[in-house]
Legacy VTK file of the C-alpha trace (Angstrom):
# vtk DataFile Version 3.0
C-alpha trace
ASCII
DATASET POLYDATA
POINTS 120 float
-66.773 -130.104 -21.920
-65.182 -128.242 -24.813
-63.865 -129.379 -28.130
-62.129 -132.753 -28.231
-58.408 -133.137 -28.996
-56.860 -136.519 -29.741
-53.151 -136.572 -28.834
-51.099 -139.485 -30.206
-47.520 -139.775 -28.961
-45.435 -142.646 -27.590
-43.916 -140.398 -24.892
-46.022 -140.671 -21.723
-44.556 -137.440 -20.318
-45.660 -135.459 -23.356
-49.119 -137.030 -23.156
-49.425 -136.031 -19.497
-48.214 -132.472 -20.045
-50.425 -131.866 -23.079
-53.413 -133.376 -21.330
-53.025 -130.985 -18.386
-52.399 -127.938 -20.582
-55.307 -128.484 -22.940
-57.737 -129.448 -20.176
-56.846 -126.156 -18.447
-57.673 -124.440 -21.763
-61.127 -126.038 -21.648
-60.616 -128.852 -24.145
-61.513 -132.500 -23.676
-58.316 -134.496 -24.240
-58.025 -138.114 -25.306
-54.480 -139.495 -25.260
-53.098 -142.547 -27.042
-49.552 -143.805 -26.560
-49.819 -145.927 -29.671
-51.130 -145.275 -33.142
-54.760 -145.450 -34.181
-56.667 -146.518 -37.257
-59.092 -144.371 -39.191
-61.938 -146.439 -37.711
-60.745 -145.661 -34.177
-60.654 -141.962 -35.065
-64.273 -142.230 -36.234
-65.251 -143.730 -32.866
-63.355 -141.093 -30.859
-64.736 -138.207 -32.912
-62.018 -135.609 -32.256
-62.211 -131.992 -33.373
-58.411 -131.957 -33.865
-55.559 -134.494 -33.823
-52.033 -133.812 -32.525
-49.870 -136.561 -33.950
-46.214 -137.491 -33.489
-44.440 -138.981 -36.508
-42.399 -141.579 -34.636
-44.602 -143.969 -32.664
-42.530 -146.777 -31.187
-44.325 -150.128 -31.201
-46.919 -149.269 -33.847
-46.811 -150.588 -37.395
-47.380 -147.169 -39.001
-45.677 -143.826 -38.616
-47.649 -140.716 -37.740
-47.542 -139.430 -41.288
-48.900 -142.772 -42.532
-51.730 -142.510 -39.978
-52.363 -138.937 -41.121
-52.571 -140.012 -44.768
-55.000 -142.797 -43.830
-57.206 -140.316 -41.949
-57.148 -137.833 -44.826
-58.225 -140.566 -47.302
-61.432 -141.203 -45.330
-64.170 -138.903 -46.632
-65.852 -138.418 -43.247
-62.535 -137.564 -41.544
-61.001 -135.121 -44.043
-62.319 -132.061 -42.205
-60.573 -132.984 -38.932
-57.408 -130.870 -38.643
-54.241 -132.920 -38.132
-51.178 -131.207 -36.669
-47.934 -133.192 -36.769
-45.726 -132.572 -33.735
-42.310 -134.174 -34.095
-38.545 -133.810 -33.812
-38.061 -135.357 -37.264
-35.862 -133.046 -39.377
-38.076 -133.443 -42.453
-41.361 -132.716 -40.663
-42.305 -130.007 -43.189
-42.065 -132.362 -46.176
-43.775 -135.212 -44.331
-46.620 -132.936 -43.218
-47.126 -131.797 -46.817
-47.024 -135.300 -48.266
-49.550 -136.793 -45.834
-52.032 -133.924 -46.026
-51.533 -132.613 -42.481
-53.080 -129.216 -41.862
-50.028 -127.971 -39.982
-46.953 -129.052 -38.048
-44.804 -127.984 -35.121
-41.236 -129.105 -34.463
-40.203 -130.566 -31.104
-39.083 -129.168 -28.802
-41.912 -126.673 -28.974
-43.080 -123.794 -26.852
-46.341 -124.653 -25.112
-47.850 -121.268 -25.991
-47.133 -121.804 -29.691
-48.796 -125.213 -29.591
-51.868 -123.820 -27.838
-52.053 -120.986 -30.397
-51.733 -123.495 -33.239
-54.582 -125.604 -31.849
-56.770 -122.542 -31.359
-56.199 -121.548 -34.991
-58.121 -124.664 -35.976
-60.656 -125.118 -33.170
-62.077 -122.414 -30.946
LINES 1 121
120 0 1 2 3 4 5 6 7 8 9 10 11 12 13 14 15 16 17 18 19 20 21 22 23 24 25 26 27 28 29 30 31 32 33 34 35 36 37 38 39 40 41 42 43 44 45 46 47 48 49 50 51 52 53 54 55 56 57 58 59 60 61 62 63 64 65 66 67 68 69 70 71 72 73 74 75 76 77 78 79 80 81 82 83 84 85 86 87 88 89 90 91 92 93 94 95 96 97 98 99 100 101 102 103 104 105 106 107 108 109 110 111 112 113 114 115 116 117 118 119
């Protein structure tokens, strides 16, 4: 199996679509419909994280999860790409230390290109 992508989004349809697309691209995909802690990220060991900002039913937002990941020394090298419809995604990506961001709705090809910029 190829590089591992962790996709965190509360929308099951997006999780399904991204799982299919990235598996076809040769990536191993782990999906979570709720947020994760830095310790869970350590256990999963992803090569890249795609992270929505709004995660219904989880105590932290995606940018808070991103900031937590980026504070952990052994996780700082994992690229985090925020993928969200939030209007202030640019500012939130900058403030949490995300490596990049993409606004929803997004073109699948642009998302695949973005991922491949970080892990190929």
